[in-house]
N, C-alpha and C positions, 0 to 999 in steps of 0.2 A: 503492498499496500505506499510505505514511504517514498520506497523506489518509484515511482510511475507519480510519487505525489512531488519530485522536486521536477519528473522531466513538466511537469504540467503548474509548472512554478504557484502548489499549492504546499501554505504552511505544515510540515514531518505534527505526525504525528503521535502525543505522549507513548510509547509501546507498553510502557507497567498500563498503566493509567485506559487504556486499552482494554487488556488484557482484564484489566478488575471487572470493568464492569460490562467486557465479554463474562466473562463468569455467573455472574451478575444474573442478565438478562435469560440463561441458559437454567439456572436455576428457578427463578420466574417463571419460564415455558416449558418447564421440561415432565411436566402433562400430553407434552405433544407431540417428546420422542417416539417417534417409531420403535417399537418393538421386535414388528418381523424382516426375516434379511434381508439380506440388498439395500433397507429400508435403514435415512437418519435421517436428525437436524439440519436442514442447511441452514447454515450461517450466514449470510452475505455484509460485510462491514464496509461504508460506503463512502462517501465523501464530495458535499455540491453544495456548489458556490451559489450566493444570498445578494451580493451585495443587487440593493437597486439598481442596476447603472446600466446603459448603453453601448459606454466604450466599448469600445477594441482593448484590453487592459487585462491585464490581471483582476483579478477582483477581492477585494478588501474584509468581505467574510461567507465563511463557508460555517457548514453544519452535517455535522461524525454523523451516521448513522449505524446502524445494527439492525436489523431485519432479520429473522430464521421465517421459517414454513417445516412442514417436516414434504417425506423427500420420498422418489422409489428412485425408477432407475431412471436415468439422463434419458437417451434411446429406447422408446418403443418395444424395441426387440431384446432390452435389458441388455445382458451379457454377451448373446450371441450376430457372429456377422453382422455387422454396416456395410453400404454400399457405399462408393462415395466420389462424385467428380471434382474429377481435377481441374479447374479449371484454367481455360488458353485466353481469355478476352482479357479482366477486370485484370486489376493487381489490389493485396492488402494495403500492405506497406513495402518504401524504400529504408534505404539504411539511412539516418539522420534523422525518420518521420516517427511517430508516436507507435510503432507497429512494435518494441519491444514495453512500450507501459499497457496497462488495466486502467480503459479509458473508456466509452462508450463511442467516440467517432473513428474510433476500430471495427466498432461491431456497423455502424451505422452506413461503413463504406462497403464493407462483406454483407446487404439483406438480396441487392440484383444478383450475387449469385447463386446465394444461398436461396432463392423461391426458386429461381433458376432449376437451382438440383432439387429441388425439392421436387414442382413442376414434370420431372424427368422422372419420378422417383426414388432420385438417390436421398441422403440420411444429413451428408455434410458435400462442401468445397474444400478440398487439395489444392490449397494458392502454390505457386511459385515463383518468384522472385521477382521485384521488381520492376531493376537495372534489362534482363538480359532474359527472363521469363524463359528458365529453363531449370534454375535450383529450386528444389523442392523447401517449400517454410515450414507450415504448421495450417492444419485444419480449422474451417471459423474458429470451434472452439474446442480444441484441442492441438497439446503439443505432437507430435507422428513419430515412430518412429518403422524401421524395417528389419529382420532377419533375413542377413543373406549368406547362404552356404553356415550356419551355424550365428553364423558375428551378427550385434545388432546394432544397429549404424540410426543416429537422432542428429538430426541438422544440427548444428553449434550454432549456438549464439551471437552473429554478426550483428544484431541490430534492429533490426528487424521482426522480432523474436522474440515473442516472449515466455522467459525465463521460469514458466511455472512451476513449480512450488514441487505437485505430483512430478514432474516430471524432473527433476529433482533428487523428490524420491526415488522414484525408483531404476533409479543411475546408480546411487547408491547401495540399495541393495545386488542392481546386477553385477555389478566392481564385489562386493564383499562374498558374494558365490562366487564366485570367479567364474562369470559370465561373460565375457567378452563382447566390449561397451564401443564405438569409437563414439567422437562430436564431429560434425567435419562436415564439409559440402555435399549434397548428394546429388544425382539432379534425375531431371524422371528418363532421359536417356537409359538413367547406368541399372537404374529398376524395371525397367522393361524388356531387359539384355536380362537381368534375370529373371525375370517372371517366364521369358520365354526358352532362360535357357536351363528352366528348372530348378534352378539355384533361390528365390523368392521363395522361404521358406511359413515367415506371417509379414502382416502392420495390425501394427496397433494404434493406437492414439491415446495417451494418458489429458485425464483432468480431473480439479476437483468433487465434477459431480459425478461422470462418468466412471470414474478412477481408469479404471482400464476396459477399452473401446477393440475389440478386435475388427480386421475391415479384411473383409471377405468378398468384396466386391470392389474395383480402381475401374472407373470412365479417363478412356484416354483417345481426342482422336477417334470419338464413332462405334472406338472398339470397350467390349468391358474385358478386363483381367482378374477372373477365378482367384479365390489367394487360394490356398490350405481348402481347397475343396468347403468356403464358407464353411468351417468350423476352425473355432477357438483354436490357436497352439502351443501346447505346453509355456513356452515363455512365458506365454502373455497370461495364462491358466496359473503358474505361480505368481509371478508379480502380483496378479488381484485378488488369491490368498494372501497373498502373506501379506502384505499393506491392511484391506477391512481388517488382516488378525491381529498386526498390529490398530486399529481404530475400535474397535472392538473389548480388547486386554487382552485375547485368544493365546497371542505370540508378543513376547519382550523386544520392548521397539527401542531404539535409539535414545541415550539420554538426551533430554526436552523436545525433544517428538510426538507425545502422548502430556498431557494432564489427567486428573481424573475430581469431577467434577463431584 
């Protein structure tokens, strides 16, 4: 939140205060915490400008808000693989812009592609870079991972990709379990070639709401690529089970990853 705020000229929030406030709100709303497997209490802190002005300038007044809601699976498919459309025309962000910040403007620029993806029967858009339109960046609401020949690859953070906390958590889990992981530039052509060669083993997204979302199909230039027989792969399943077990206390989490209320 504060990293994004700095990019948007918003004063930082005191982290100690924010955590105290969040804990109190969760305690008040504890009866809203769902108990069914795969559900959670979704927590959304955000900041909005409230200065009564039309000037094109940073605001002098802001409001920090935390909202909560019982939540099921982010996608209607649940943990089952989703279909993703690779965007060929529009771009989400460029290096130096606000792509690495969590800001509503990023969602606004992605809406037209999401609308087109939904109309074609796909759940989300996979974005390519805004300069050369060939390097994979992220999905509309998730960071993206590819498993090729036993190695997991995710796009490096170059300034136009959101440094998601779930992305960071998954990279940590992969390293701790000696599963090869690379953060580097990867082109859509490399992914297509791996698919055609039979070495593209898994594709999955990571995000707070979805945790892990396996990708079963990719649409690129009119061709639908089938991933892992449209079934969840062993790496995606392992990561999902590991993180959700940490979140629910069934598995010990690294220091400071979880807080019991």
